[in-house]
N, CA, C and O atoms as a DFTB+ gen file, in Angstrom:
388 C
 N C O
     1  1      27.632     -22.834    -107.927
     2  2      27.408     -21.671    -107.078
     3  2      26.116     -20.943    -107.474
     4  3      25.296     -20.590    -106.626
     5  1      25.960     -20.731    -108.782
     6  2      24.744     -20.043    -109.216
     7  2      23.513     -20.921    -108.979
     8  3      22.431     -20.419    -108.675
     9  1      23.691     -22.241    -109.123
    10  2      22.577     -23.174    -108.840
    11  2      22.183     -23.068    -107.367
    12  3      20.993     -23.052    -107.053
    13  1      23.146     -22.996    -106.468
    14  2      22.856     -22.868    -105.039
    15  2      22.178     -21.532    -104.728
    16  3      21.280     -21.459    -103.889
    17  1      22.620     -20.482    -105.416
    18  2      21.996     -19.176    -105.212
    19  2      20.531     -19.195    -105.638
    20  3      19.682     -18.584    -104.990
    21  1      20.237     -19.907    -106.742
    22  2      18.848     -20.037    -107.195
    23  2      18.020     -20.807    -106.174
    24  3      16.886     -20.434    -105.871
    25  1      18.601     -21.892    -105.643
    26  2      17.890     -22.678    -104.629
    27  2      17.642     -21.849    -103.375
    28  3      16.558     -21.906    -102.795
    29  1      18.644     -21.078    -102.955
    30  2      18.509     -20.213    -101.779
    31  2      17.410     -19.187    -102.030
    32  3      16.587     -18.936    -101.150
    33  1      17.389     -18.595    -103.216
    34  2      16.361     -17.605    -103.546
    35  2      14.970     -18.241    -103.535
    36  3      14.009     -17.664    -103.026
    37  1      14.887     -19.453    -104.113
    38  2      13.595     -20.152    -104.133
    39  2      13.150     -20.499    -102.715
    40  3      11.973     -20.371    -102.380
    41  1      14.093     -20.937    -101.886
    42  2      13.765     -21.280    -100.500
    43  2      13.346     -20.032     -99.710
    44  3      12.424     -20.086     -98.897
    45  1      14.028     -18.916     -99.955
    46  2      13.651     -17.670     -99.273
    47  2      12.235     -17.243     -99.675
    48  3      11.448     -16.777     -98.852
    49  1      11.943     -17.416    -100.949
    50  2      10.604     -17.071    -101.430
    51  2       9.559     -17.964    -100.755
    52  3       8.505     -17.483    -100.339
    53  1       9.851     -19.260    -100.649
    54  2       8.930     -20.184     -99.978
    55  2       8.769     -19.808     -98.511
    56  3       7.660     -19.834     -97.976
    57  1       9.882     -19.458     -97.859
    58  2       9.835     -19.053     -96.446
    59  2       8.970     -17.810     -96.295
    60  3       8.143     -17.728     -95.387
    61  1       9.162     -16.841     -97.188
    62  2       8.381     -15.613     -97.143
    63  2       6.885     -15.927     -97.318
    64  3       6.038     -15.391     -96.603
    65  1       6.582     -16.800     -98.278
    66  2       5.192     -17.202     -98.524
    67  2       4.601     -17.909     -97.294
    68  3       3.479     -17.625     -96.876
    69  1       5.384     -18.834     -96.728
    70  2       4.905     -19.554     -95.541
    71  2       4.718     -18.606     -94.353
    72  3       3.785     -18.768     -93.567
    73  1       5.599     -17.628     -94.228
    74  2       5.488     -16.635     -93.158
    75  2       4.202     -15.818     -93.320
    76  3       3.501     -15.549     -92.344
    77  1       3.901     -15.427     -94.564
    78  2       2.650     -14.702     -94.831
    79  2       1.424     -15.548     -94.479
    80  3       0.461     -15.062     -93.886
    81  1       1.486     -16.823     -94.860
    82  2       0.373     -17.729     -94.540
    83  2       0.205     -17.864     -93.032
    84  3      -0.915     -17.849     -92.522
    85  1       1.322     -17.996     -92.322
    86  2       1.277     -18.122     -90.866
    87  2       0.652     -16.884     -90.220
    88  3      -0.187     -16.998     -89.326
    89  1       1.072     -15.699     -90.682
    90  2       0.506     -14.455     -90.144
    91  2      -0.994     -14.371     -90.405
    92  3      -1.763     -13.936     -89.548
    93  1      -1.395     -14.792     -91.594
    94  2      -2.817     -14.789     -91.942
    95  2      -3.608     -15.728     -91.020
    96  3      -4.686     -15.382     -90.538
    97  1      -3.052     -16.914     -90.789
    98  2      -3.721     -17.879     -89.900
    99  2      -3.788     -17.341     -88.467
   100  3      -4.794     -17.520     -87.782
   101  1      -2.729     -16.690     -88.024
   102  2      -2.724     -16.119     -86.676
   103  2      -3.800     -15.043     -86.546
   104  3      -4.484     -14.968     -85.525
   105  1      -3.952     -14.208     -87.580
   106  2      -5.005     -13.183     -87.571
   107  2      -6.381     -13.832     -87.473
   108  3      -7.237     -13.384     -86.710
   109  1      -6.583     -14.894     -88.254
   110  2      -7.869     -15.590     -88.230
   111  2      -8.137     -16.187     -86.852
   112  3      -9.258     -16.112     -86.348
   113  1      -7.130     -16.766     -86.254
   114  2      -7.294     -17.359     -84.917
   115  2      -7.631     -16.272     -83.897
   116  3      -8.508     -16.460     -83.054
   117  1      -6.938     -15.140     -83.974
   118  2      -7.236     -14.030     -83.054
   119  2      -8.670     -13.546     -83.230
   120  3      -9.363     -13.269     -82.251
   121  1      -9.113     -13.447     -84.484
   122  2     -10.488     -13.020     -84.747
   123  2     -11.490     -14.022     -84.185
   124  3     -12.508     -13.636     -83.610
   125  1     -11.198     -15.306     -84.353
   126  2     -12.092     -16.338     -83.823
   127  2     -12.149     -16.277     -82.296
   128  3     -13.221     -16.417     -81.709
   129  1     -11.008     -16.070     -81.661
   130  2     -10.971     -15.961     -80.202
   131  2     -11.792     -14.759     -79.750
   132  3     -12.550     -14.842     -78.783
   133  1     -11.637     -13.644     -80.454
   134  2     -12.403     -12.446     -80.118
   135  2     -13.904     -12.688     -80.280
   136  3     -14.699     -12.270     -79.439
   137  1     -14.285     -13.361     -81.359
   138  2     -15.697     -13.682     -81.576
   139  2     -16.225     -14.585     -80.464
   140  3     -17.338     -14.391     -79.975
   141  1     -15.424     -15.569     -80.069
   142  2     -15.841     -16.462     -78.987
   143  2     -16.021     -15.699     -77.677
   144  3     -16.978     -15.933     -76.940
   145  1     -15.098     -14.791     -77.395
   146  2     -15.206     -13.994     -76.173
   147  2     -16.447     -13.104     -76.209
   148  3     -17.147     -12.966     -75.206
   149  1     -16.715     -12.501     -77.369
   150  2     -17.913     -11.678     -77.503
   151  2     -19.176     -12.518     -77.332
   152  3     -20.124     -12.104     -76.665
   153  1     -19.177     -13.694     -77.940
   154  2     -20.332     -14.584     -77.810
   155  2     -20.521     -15.007     -76.357
   156  3     -21.645     -15.078     -75.860
   157  1     -19.421     -15.282     -75.693
   158  2     -19.494     -15.676     -74.283
   159  2     -20.093     -14.548     -73.446
   160  3     -20.913     -14.798     -72.563
   161  1     -19.687     -13.309     -73.720
   162  2     -20.231     -12.160     -72.993
   163  2     -21.723     -12.010     -73.248
   164  3     -22.496     -11.741     -72.329
   165  1     -22.119     -12.184     -74.500
   166  2     -23.542     -12.080     -74.841
   167  2     -24.337     -13.175     -74.134
   168  3     -25.416     -12.918     -73.600
   169  1     -23.809     -14.378     -74.132
   170  2     -24.495     -15.498     -73.477
   171  2     -24.617     -15.253     -71.980
   172  3     -25.664     -15.521     -71.391
   173  1     -23.552     -14.743     -71.358
   174  2     -23.600     -14.453     -69.926
   175  2     -24.646     -13.387     -69.622
   176  3     -25.370     -13.489     -68.631
   177  1     -24.727     -12.373     -70.466
   178  2     -25.729     -11.320     -70.265
   179  2     -27.138     -11.882     -70.410
   180  3     -28.034     -11.538     -69.639
   181  1     -27.330     -12.746     -71.399
   182  2     -28.657     -13.355     -71.597
   183  2     -28.988     -14.302     -70.449
   184  3     -30.135     -14.355     -70.005
   185  1     -28.002     -15.049     -69.966
   186  2     -28.228     -15.923     -68.817
   187  2     -28.645     -15.118     -67.593
   188  3     -29.538     -15.527     -66.851
   189  1     -28.000     -13.974     -67.382
   190  2     -28.349     -13.115     -66.252
   191  2     -29.775     -12.592     -66.404
   192  3     -30.531     -12.551     -65.433
   193  1     -30.143     -12.194     -67.622
   194  2     -31.505     -11.707     -67.871
   195  2     -32.520     -12.819     -67.649
   196  3     -33.585     -12.580     -67.080
   197  1     -32.202     -14.025     -68.090
   198  2     -33.099     -15.170     -67.887
   199  2     -33.271     -15.459     -66.400
   200  3     -34.383     -15.714     -65.938
   201  1     -32.177     -15.419     -65.658
   202  2     -32.244     -15.663     -64.212
   203  2     -33.116     -14.615     -63.535
   204  3     -33.931     -14.936     -62.670
   205  1     -32.939     -13.359     -63.934
   206  2     -33.749     -12.282     -63.358
   207  2     -35.223     -12.495     -63.664
   208  3     -36.077     -12.301     -62.799
   209  1     -35.522     -12.896     -64.902
   210  2     -36.916     -13.159     -65.276
   211  2     -37.489     -14.340     -64.496
   212  3     -38.650     -14.307     -64.088
   213  1     -36.692     -15.375     -64.289
   214  2     -37.157     -16.523     -63.495
   215  2     -37.497     -16.090     -62.077
   216  3     -38.505     -16.514     -61.513
   217  1     -36.645     -15.238     -61.504
   218  2     -36.897     -14.760     -60.146
   219  2     -38.168     -13.919     -60.097
   220  3     -38.958     -14.027     -59.159
   221  1     -38.360     -13.074     -61.123
   222  2     -39.582     -12.263     -61.167
   223  2     -40.822     -13.140     -61.302
   224  3     -41.841     -12.888     -60.659
   225  1     -40.729     -14.173     -62.142
   226  2     -41.861     -15.089     -62.316
   227  2     -42.174     -15.788     -60.998
   228  3     -43.340     -15.912     -60.625
   229  1     -41.145     -16.245     -60.293
   230  2     -41.360     -16.909     -59.001
   231  2     -42.030     -15.964     -58.018
   232  3     -42.953     -16.352     -57.302
   233  1     -41.560     -14.718     -57.987
   234  2     -42.148     -13.724     -57.088
   235  2     -43.613     -13.489     -57.443
   236  3     -44.471     -13.463     -56.561
   237  1     -43.899     -13.318     -58.731
   238  2     -45.273     -13.064     -59.163
   239  2     -46.174     -14.270     -58.912
   240  3     -47.342     -14.106     -58.562
   241  1     -45.645     -15.472     -59.088
   242  2     -46.434     -16.675     -58.796
   243  2     -46.786     -16.736     -57.316
   244  3     -47.915     -17.066     -56.955
   245  1     -45.815     -16.415     -56.457
   246  2     -46.074     -16.415     -55.017
   247  2     -47.101     -15.343     -54.663
   248  3     -47.999     -15.573     -53.853
   249  1     -46.959     -14.184     -55.272
   250  2     -47.902     -13.097     -55.023
   251  2     -49.300     -13.486     -55.505
   252  3     -50.290     -13.198     -54.833
   253  1     -49.382     -14.130     -56.649
   254  2     -50.653     -14.583     -57.201
   255  2     -51.305     -15.608     -56.268
   256  3     -52.508     -15.550     -56.013
   257  1     -50.507     -16.535     -55.770
   258  2     -51.031     -17.549     -54.839
   259  2     -51.554     -16.889     -53.569
   260  3     -52.607     -17.266     -53.055
   261  1     -50.819     -15.909     -53.070
   262  2     -51.256     -15.199     -51.870
   263  2     -52.579     -14.481     -52.125
   264  3     -53.458     -14.486     -51.263
   265  1     -52.731     -13.868     -53.292
   266  2     -53.986     -13.186     -53.623
   267  2     -55.142     -14.167     -53.710
   268  3     -56.241     -13.884     -53.233
   269  1     -54.894     -15.328     -54.324
   270  2     -55.940     -16.356     -54.399
   271  2     -56.360     -16.792     -52.990
   272  3     -57.547     -16.954     -52.707
   273  1     -55.378     -16.977     -52.124
   274  2     -55.694     -17.362     -50.744
   275  2     -56.520     -16.287     -50.053
   276  3     -57.470     -16.603     -49.337
   277  1     -56.170     -15.019     -50.259
   278  2     -56.929     -13.924     -49.651
   279  2     -58.361     -13.888     -50.180
   280  3     -59.311     -13.697     -49.422
   281  1     -58.499     -14.075     -51.491
   282  2     -59.840     -14.077     -52.084
   283  2     -60.668     -15.217     -51.512
   284  3     -61.831     -15.026     -51.154
   285  1     -60.079     -16.392     -51.425
   286  2     -60.804     -17.538     -50.845
   287  2     -61.204     -17.248     -49.406
   288  3     -62.311     -17.580     -48.982
   289  1     -60.305     -16.631     -48.661
   290  2     -60.598     -16.294     -47.265
   291  2     -61.757     -15.293     -47.196
   292  3     -62.670     -15.451     -46.386
   293  1     -61.714     -14.266     -48.047
   294  2     -62.794     -13.280     -48.061
   295  2     -64.121     -13.911     -48.465
   296  3     -65.162     -13.591     -47.892
   297  1     -64.087     -14.802     -49.444
   298  2     -65.309     -15.487     -49.871
   299  2     -65.863     -16.323     -48.732
   300  3     -67.070     -16.328     -48.491
   301  1     -64.990     -17.026     -48.035
   302  2     -65.443     -17.839     -46.895
   303  2     -66.056     -16.970     -45.810
   304  3     -67.054     -17.347     -45.196
   305  1     -65.453     -15.791     -45.571
   306  2     -66.022     -14.877     -44.578
   307  2     -67.394     -14.388     -45.019
   308  3     -68.315     -14.318     -44.205
   309  1     -67.541     -14.052     -46.288
   310  2     -68.836     -13.584     -46.788
   311  2     -69.884     -14.687     -46.680
   312  3     -71.035     -14.435     -46.321
   313  1     -69.471     -15.907     -46.994
   314  2     -70.402     -17.034     -46.936
   315  2     -70.845     -17.262     -45.496
   316  3     -72.027     -17.485     -45.234
   317  1     -69.908     -17.206     -44.573
   318  2     -70.266     -17.466     -43.171
   319  2     -71.116     -16.333     -42.603
   320  3     -71.938     -16.587     -41.722
   321  1     -70.953     -15.100     -43.067
   322  2     -71.755     -13.970     -42.581
   323  2     -73.078     -13.843     -43.321
   324  3     -74.129     -13.638     -42.713
   325  1     -73.012     -13.968     -44.637
   326  2     -74.177     -13.615     -45.444
   327  2     -75.125     -14.747     -45.749
   328  3     -76.264     -14.478     -46.133
   329  1     -74.746     -15.947     -45.609
   330  2     -75.636     -17.061     -45.905
   331  2     -75.503     -17.537     -47.329
   332  3     -74.484     -17.307     -47.980
   333  1     -76.565     -18.222     -47.825
   334  2     -76.534     -18.889     -49.118
   335  2     -76.462     -17.958     -50.302
   336  3     -75.796     -18.283     -51.285
   337  1     -77.128     -16.795     -50.252
   338  2     -77.130     -15.878     -51.382
   339  2     -75.740     -15.372     -51.703
   340  3     -75.365     -15.293     -52.873
   341  1     -74.975     -15.032     -50.691
   342  2     -73.611     -14.547     -50.904
   343  2     -72.734     -15.660     -51.451
   344  3     -71.822     -15.429     -52.244
   345  1     -73.038     -16.888     -51.001
   346  2     -72.233     -18.030     -51.452
   347  2     -72.412     -18.257     -52.951
   348  3     -71.437     -18.472     -53.671
   349  1     -73.644     -18.209     -53.414
   350  2     -73.911     -18.435     -54.830
   351  2     -73.270     -17.325     -55.662
   352  3     -72.697     -17.585     -56.720
   353  1     -73.370     -16.091     -55.177
   354  2     -72.787     -14.977     -55.917
   355  2     -71.266     -15.127     -55.971
   356  3     -70.668     -14.917     -57.026
   357  1     -70.637     -15.484     -54.859
   358  2     -69.185     -15.614     -54.808
   359  2     -68.706     -16.688     -55.749
   360  3     -67.699     -16.502     -56.432
   361  1     -69.394     -17.799     -55.805
   362  2     -68.987     -18.870     -56.705
   363  2     -69.104     -18.436     -58.161
   364  3     -68.241     -18.752     -58.980
   365  1     -70.170     -17.713     -58.480
   366  2     -70.332     -17.274     -59.877
   367  2     -69.273     -16.236     -60.237
   368  3     -68.807     -16.198     -61.375
   369  1     -68.885     -15.384     -59.263
   370  2     -67.835     -14.409     -59.519
   371  2     -66.511     -15.110     -59.799
   372  3     -65.778     -14.721     -60.708
   373  1     -66.208     -16.142     -59.017
   374  2     -64.949     -16.867     -59.226
   375  2     -64.951     -17.585     -60.557
   376  3     -63.929     -17.634     -61.242
   377  1     -66.090     -18.142     -60.928
   378  2     -66.163     -18.892     -62.172
   379  2     -65.982     -17.978     -63.379
   380  3     -65.423     -18.389     -64.396
   381  1     -66.455     -16.738     -63.267
   382  2     -66.331     -15.824     -64.399
   383  2     -64.917     -15.320     -64.582
   384  3     -64.591     -14.808     -65.652
   385  1     -64.070     -15.443     -63.584
   386  2     -62.681     -14.983     -63.676
   387  2     -61.823     -16.025     -64.226
   388  3     -60.619     -15.818     -64.377
């Protein structure tokens, strides 16, 4: 009887220890899940910022192309109105930019 009581006490102690270990592991898993969720939120925010920057770059590239086209058009108009002197000046202006 006393031998069984000792075994029961030892088993209860092991159960208590295993229960503590389980709770500790559960806490760690919850922390890892929280970290993953936070990382996911950060990544989503950065992805949104990257997308916004890509859209801005596309807009600015289109605007830049339109400006180049306007400049070329103005240069062509000056060349057709002003003759050779304006043409040489326009080419040198473009080359310096």
